[in-house]
N, C-alpha and C positions, 0 to 999 in steps of 0.2 A: 343486514344484507345490503349490498350495493345495488343502486339502480342499474338497469341495463341501458346502454347507449342506444339511441334510435337505430333501427336496422339500416336505415338509409345513410347513416353517418359513414363517411369515408374514413378509413384509418390512415392518418398522416404519419409517415415514418421517416422520410429523409428530409425533414424540414430544414430550411436554411437558418442561419444565425446572424441576422443583420439588425438586431434591435438598435434603436437610436441610442447613441451614447449620452444624449442629454436627458435630463428629467429625473435623475436620482432613482430612488427605490421603486417608484411607480412605473418607470419606463419598461422594465422587464415584464411586469404584469400586463401592461397595455399591449405590448408586443405579442405576448402569449394569447391574450384574449382575442386580438385581431386574427391571429393564426387559427385558433380553435373555431371561431365563428366561420371562417372561410373554408377550412378543410376538415373539420370534425375532430374528434378526440385523438390524443397522441398517447403513445406508450409511456410508462413511467420512466423508461430508459431515455426516451427523447426529451421528456420534461427535465430529468436530471441533467442531461447534457447541456440543454439550454440554460438552466438555472446556474450551473457551475462554470461552464466554459464558453458561453456566448462571447464573441470577441468584444462587444461593446459593453454589456452589462452583466456578464457572468461573475459569480462570486469569486472564483479563483483568479480570473483574468483581471478583475478590478481591484480586489483587495487581498483575499487569502489570509484570513485572520488567525494566524498561529501565535501562541504565546500568551503571556499574562494579559496583555491589552487586547487580544483578539477574541475569537469566539470559542476556541477550544485550546487545550494545552496538551502537548504530547510528552511522552516519557523523557526524551533528550532535553526538553526545556525544563524538566523538573530536577534532573540530576545528571551531572557529568559521568557518574559511575555507569549509567545505562550504556552510553556510547562506548566507554572504555571496555566494558565486558564484551560488547559486540566486536570491537576491534580485536580483542584477545581470541574470540571465537574464530575469526578469519585467519589469524596467524596460526592458531592451533590446527585448523583444517589444512592450511597450506603446508605445514610441517608434516602432518599425517599423510599428505599426498606426495611426499618426497621432495618438497621445496623446489617447485618448478622455477625456471629462470625469469618468467614474467608474471605479473600479478596485476590484473585490471580490477579495480573496485568499481562496480557499476551500481549506482543508486537510482531507483525509480521514484520520482516525486520527492525530492530531498527537502521539502519544506523551506526552512530558513537556512539550512546548511549546518545546523547545530550538531546533528548526529555525525555527519562527515568530519566536522572539525574535531570532535572527541575521538573518533577513530584515528584520524591523522596524528593526533597527539600521542596515541599509543604506538603507532608506527614509528614516530620519532624516538620515543623512549626505547623502543626495541630495534633501533636502526642497525645495531650490530648484527642482529639475527637476519635482517632483511638486506644486509649490505650488498650481497651478490645478486639481488633481485631487482628487476626493472619494474618499479611500481608506478602506476598511473591511475587517475580517478576520472570516471566518466559519469556525468549527471544527466539523467533524462528528465527534462523539465519543460512543460509547455507554457508556463506563465512568465511573461516578460518581467513582471513586477518581482516575482520570487527569485528569478535568476539574477536580477540585480542585487537583491538582498544577499543571496548565496555568494556572489562574487565579492561583495564587500567583506563578508564574514571570513571567507576562505583565502582570499588573495589580497585583502586590503584594497580591493577595487582595481587592482592592476590586471585588467583583462583586455582582450582585443577581439573584434569580430573576425571570424574566419573567412578566408576567400570563398567565393560562391561555389567553387568546385569541390570543397571539402564537406564531409558529412556533418561535422560539428558546426554550430552557428557562432560559438564563442569559445575562446580558450584563454588560459592564464597559468600562473605558477602559484602553488599554495605557499603560505607563509613558511612552511617547512621544506619548500623546494621541490614539491612533487607536481608534475604537469596535470592540469585539470581541463576537461573538455565538456561542453554542453551540447545536448542533442534534443530534438523534439520527439523522437521516436526510438524505441529500443532497437529497431531494425537498422538505424543509422550507426549504432555503436559497432566499432570494428570487431570482427571475430577474433578469438584468441582465448587463452586460459583466463577465465574471469570468475570473480566472486560477486554475486548479485545480492542486493539488499532492497527489500520492499517493506518499509516500516510505515504503517497506516497509509498504504497506497491503494490496495485493492478495495478497501471499504468505501472509497469515494468514486469508484467506477460505476457507470449506470447499470441499474438492474431492471429486469422485467419481473412483474408480479403476476401470479396466476392464482385463480380461485377454483376449487372443485365445486361444480354445481350439479343439479339433477340431470342437466343436459350434457354433462361432461366438463372438461376443463375450459375455462374462459379467462382471457387476459384482463387484468385490471388496467384501466386507462384513466387519463386525466382529461376532464372536460370543463367547459364553462357551466356554471350553475344557472339554469334558465330562470329560477326564482329570484336570484340575487345578482345584479349586474356586476361584472368584473370580479366575481368570486369563483374560485376553482373547486371542483369536487371530483371524487373518484367514481367511475362507472365501470360496468362490466361490458366486454365486447359482446355484441349480439350473437356472434358465431366464433368458431375457432380462428385464431390469427396464425400467420406463418410461424411466429415465435412459439405459440402453443404446440404446434406440430413438431417443431425442431428441438425444443429445450426441455420438455417434460419427459423424464425417464419413465419407461413402462412400469418399473417396479416401485414407483413413488407411492408412499403410504400417507403422507401429510395431506391436509385439505387446503393449505395455503403455502405457496412456494415462491421463493425469490431466486432468480437465476441471473448471473452476471456473465454473459457470453464473452465480453471483452477480457475479463479475468481469465477465462478458459483459453482464449487465443494467446494471451501473454504467457501463461504457464506452458502452453505447447511450445512457444518460441524459446522460453528459458530451458525447458527439458531438452529440446533439440540441440541447443547450443552447448549445454553441459555434456550431453551424450557425445557430441562431435569434438569439442575443444577442451573438455575437463572443467573443473571448478566446482562451484556449489551455489545454491541460492538459499537465502534465509528470509523468511516472511514473518513479520510480527504484526498482529492486527487483532481487532475485535473479531470474534467469530465463534463458530460451533461446528460440530462434525456431522452435519446433515440432520440436526434435530429441531432447530428453531423454525418458526414460520414467518411472523410479521416483525421485521426488525428495522424497517425503513424509518428514519427519524432525522430531525433537523437540530442544529445547535446554533445559538446566537448569544453572545455575551455569556458564555459558559452555562447557559440554561437551555433546556429542551425547547424546541420551537416547532410550531405546526408546519409540516413539510409543504403544505399548499399555500401558506400565507407569505406575502411579500417575497416572491421568488427572486433570487439573486442577492439577497441580503443575509442569507444564513448558509451554513455548511450543511450539505445533505449527505447522509451516510447510511450504509446498511451492513449488517454483520457479514463477514466472509464465511462462505460455506466451504470448509476445508475438504469435505468429502468430495465436493465437485472439483476442487483443484487437484486432488489426488487422481480422480478419474481422468482429468484432462492431461495429466502428465503421460498418460497412455503407456505406462510401463517403460518409457524411455530412460527414466531415472528411478532410483529408489526414493521413497519419501519417508520422512520421520515426523512424528507429531500428528496433530497439534498437541502441545503440552502447555499447561498454564504458565504465564509469565513468571510467577513467583517460584515455580519449580525450576524453570530454565535459569533464572538469575541465581538461585541458590546453588544449582549445579555448577554455575560459572564462578562461584566463589565470592558472591556479593557480601556475605557476612564478614569474611576476612578483609575485604577491601574497605568496608565501613569501619572496622576496628582500626585499621592503619590510618584512615583519614581522621578519625576521632582523636587518635593519639597525637597526630601532627597539627591539630587545630588548636590555636591558642585561646580563642575567645568563645564565650558562651553562645553568642548569636550564631556563629558558624556551626557549632556542635548541634544546636537546636535545629538549624536548617538541614543539616545532614540527616538527623533522625526523622525529621518531618518528611523529607523527600524519600527516605528509605521506606517509611510507612506508606506513602502514596504508591510507590512501585510494588510493594510486597503484600499489603493488606488485601485479603480476599474481598473485602467490602469495597475497596477502591479499584486499583488497576490490577492487583495480583491475580484475580481470577477471570476478569473480563477480557484480558489480552492473552493471546496464544502465540506460540512459536511453532513454525513448520519449516521443514528443510527439504530441498531437492539435492540429491547427491548421486554421483556416478555409482552404478551397481557394484563395481569392483572396490569401492570404498568400504562396502559392508560385507562383501563376500569375495574371497579369493577366486579368481577365474579357474584355477586348477584345484579347487578345494576337494573335488571328488577323488582325484587320483593320489595326490601326495599330501595327505592331511597333516603329517608331522613335519614336512619339510619347511613350511612357511612359518615365520614368526606371527603371533596373533595380531590382528588388526587393532590399532588403538581405538578406544571407544570415541564416539562423536561427542565432543564437549557440549554441555548444555542439556543434551538429551540423556546423557549419563554424567556422572561427576567428572569435572575437569581434573585431569592428572597433572598436578603442578610439579615439574621437574626442577 
């Protein structure tokens, strides 16, 4: 059981992020300790926001360790096949929706740009299919460091800052000749027919944590430990907080719940855009369908790391609650999934793709690498079962608008690739 914060402690929610940039790993902890002593405990969401995105010392703003040398590794970093199959998913959906004349690919939190690069390679290989379509790429990225890395990977560094009056802060042309734009917020991305991609994006958004007690729901907060100087600990709010009143569903049966309001807001925006302009959204992430309780964890150097230790030096993450995302789409779009990554990739034809690559690879080392990366993506013990795919699609993509009246007149709708087997023509 967690201690209760002193009743007099003020709940600090909108705290500023001006940690001193000097001082390395300890600077963020000192900044937080000063803040907690002055204002009382903060929500887990506020703690995550500071630790990850504080302008001076935040983990993402300062380093953002993706890849072999970083703190965690993502599927696109393991195998090019992952990104290629996602590229095929978008083209398959674009064709199923009647090949609209524009195609905006919008990625939220693109990491190092590896996934976008793999998708663009597929677009180039299928350029004859997309020849009459106006394709552009729109990346939503808050980290200056990561946007530089993405620019080098995707354009060879040939980018320019955008004029002040434009919503994008940077733009360039991909190595394959497609215009790319960078934005700080999804609301800055121009409206229009768009395919959205959120790969390991939602799991890094700040969560609120709640605990059921004899006195009802209480929010889990982060405070300074009075026994140990400069050490952080979890405490329970002495009474209900605004978040407790707003985010706990009346029908909740779990005793411990994590809620990510920011994810809810973003899904509402995606659903509204898809309803208005068409397109689809594909979400791939750690997650569950409203069943798990405590999933908040840290990663540093590819190992689990105590979430309250050395803030700003580790990636903090929590499993995505797909049942919450479905609720937040508010019926504006249809939703599919979540389904396990291994099922999705199998339906997308990963086995066939692997065979082709194995046949074309001349040396043993490449073949071994291909088999190793396939195992990482598909093995239930590795990434195969812990990652899920989830999609938002316009209702008419799954049900004909006039289905009730003229059942026979319409050709059947093509199945959605990945969630059903991909039909390769």
